[in-house]
Every structure is written in C-alpha cells, then in structure tokens.
C-alpha positions in Angstrom: 0.2 0.8 -12.2 2.3 3.5 -13.9 4.0 6.6 -12.5 5.5 9.7 -14.1 7.5 12.4 -12.4 7.8 16.2 -12.8 10.0 18.9 -11.3 7.7 21.8 -12.4 4.2 20.3 -12.6 4.0 21.1 -16.3 6.4 18.7 -18.1 6.5 15.0 -17.0 8.8 12.0 -17.6 7.4 9.2 -19.7 5.2 7.0 -17.5 7.1 4.0 -16.1 5.5 0.7 -15.1 5.6 -0.2 -11.5 6.1 -3.9 -10.9 6.7 -6.7 -13.3 3.4 -8.4 -14.2 0.2 -7.5 -15.7 -3.4 -8.1 -14.7 -6.6 -6.3 -15.8 -8.3 -5.0 -12.7 -11.9 -6.0 -12.6 -12.8 -4.8 -9.1 -13.9 -1.7 -7.3 -11.7 1.4 -7.8 -10.6 1.2 -4.1 -8.8 -2.1 -4.9 -6.5 -0.4 -7.4 -3.7 0.2 -4.9 -1.9 3.4 -4.1 1.2 5.5 -4.1 3.0 7.0 -1.0 5.8 9.5 -0.8 8.4 10.5 1.8 10.5 13.4 0.4 11.5 12.4 -3.1 11.1 8.6 -2.4 8.0 6.8 -3.6 6.5 3.4 -3.1 3.5 1.7 -4.5 1.3 -1.2 -3.4 -1.4 -2.9 -5.5 -3.3 -6.1 -6.1 -2.6 -8.3 -9.1 -5.1 -11.1 -9.3 -5.2 -12.3 -5.7 -1.8 -11.2 -4.7 -0.6 -8.0 -3.0 2.7 -6.4 -4.2 4.9 -3.5 -3.0 7.5 -1.8 -5.3 9.7 1.2 -5.6 10.5 2.7 -9.0 13.4 0.9 -10.7 13.4 -2.0 -8.2 11.9 -5.5 -8.4 8.4 -5.9 -6.9 8.0 -7.6 -3.6 5.1 -10.1 -3.1 3.5 -9.5 0.3 0.7 -12.1 0.4 -2.7 -12.9 -0.9 -5.5 -10.4 -0.4 -7.3 -7.3 -1.7 -7.8 -3.6 -0.9 -4.2 -2.6 -0.6 -3.2 0.6 1.2 0.3 2.0 1.5 2.4 4.6 3.5 6.0 5.5 3.5 8.1 7.0 6.2 11.8 7.4 7.0 11.5 4.0 8.7 10.4 2.3 5.5 7.4 1.1 3.6 4.1 0.0 5.2 1.2 -1.8 3.4 -2.1 -3.1 4.7 -4.7 -5.3 3.0 -7.5 -7.8 3.7 -7.0 -11.5 3.3 -10.2 -13.6 3.8 -11.6 -11.1 6.4 -8.3 -10.8 8.2 -6.6 -7.3 8.1 -2.8 -7.7 7.7 0.0 -5.2 7.5 3.6 -5.3 6.2 5.9 -3.1 8.3 9.7 -2.6 8.1 9.8 -5.1 11.0 7.7 -7.8 9.4 4.1 -9.0 9.0 1.5 -8.0 11.5 -2.1 -9.1 11.9 -4.2 -5.9 12.7 -7.5 -7.6 13.1 -8.9 -11.2 12.8 -12.2 -9.8 11.4 -12.3 -6.5 9.4 -11.6 -4.9 6.1 -10.9 -1.8 4.0 -7.7 -0.8 5.8 -6.1 2.6 5.3 -2.7 4.0 6.4 -1.4 7.5 7.2 2.2 8.4 7.8 2.7 10.4 11.0 5.2 13.2 11.6 7.2 11.1 14.1 7.9 8.4 11.5 5.2 5.9 12.7 2.1 5.0 10.7 -1.6 5.1 11.8 -3.6 2.1 10.5 -7.4 2.2 10.4 -9.9 -0.4 9.3 -13.6 -1.3 9.4 -15.1 -3.9 11.7 -18.6 -4.9 12.4 -18.6 -2.7 15.5 -17.0 0.4 13.9 -13.6 1.8 13.0 -10.5 0.5 14.7 -7.0 2.0 14.7 -3.5 1.0 15.6 -0.2 2.8 15.7 2.5 1.0 13.8 6.1 1.8 14.9 
C-alpha cells in the first residue's frame, strides 16, 4: 500500500510505501486493507500473505496477527484494527487484543466523536456490533 499527501488537492507528494515488505494481493478487493485519519494523523492496516499489519507513515510496521479482511480506525486514543482469523473476529485496540466474536467475519470499524470506535461484523444470525473504548 502506498500513500501520497496534498495540501490543496491538486498537487501531491510522491507516493510513499507503507510498511516494509511486499506481497502481491491475490484476493478480493475488500482484503486490500485501509487507511484511517484523525486530524492530520494517518494509520494503515493491511494483509500481507496471511499476516495483518498496522503502520503509520515513516514508522516501522507492527505485526498484529494472522488473518484476513483488515479494517482500521484512528481516534485520539490511538489506532484500532479488526480482522478475521479462522472464523474468529479479532481487534487490536490501544489497550490490547480483543476477541469480538468466536464465529464471524468481514469486520468494519468506525471512529466515534467521543473517541471510541464502533466495530461491526457479520455472523450467521446477522450483523453484530460492539463499542470499543
């Protein structure tokens, strides 16, 4: 994954690689990872082979665990990421690793105005949600 920045929406900095390794993504587009912003801060989460990573521009990547379908959110409290590992939905929060569901998939995250994050994911019975503080 690469990112470029702009102050005017017309001219952009050269694209800079996020993370350290390389892996050709041969999966669904939803498995390509994502970017999240809080003010001028940015964080990215993505899958490389069978591993999930989190990175901020100019900093070393952080391996979060094995899995697929990474989602990311950023608040003043820090970076959050969610993914699926063998049918288990997991999340990295500023406080540590959390299991969101023992059986589910396709998690998504949304930063809330109060600094928390809303996690949502699919299960056999429907959509489930959880607030992450």
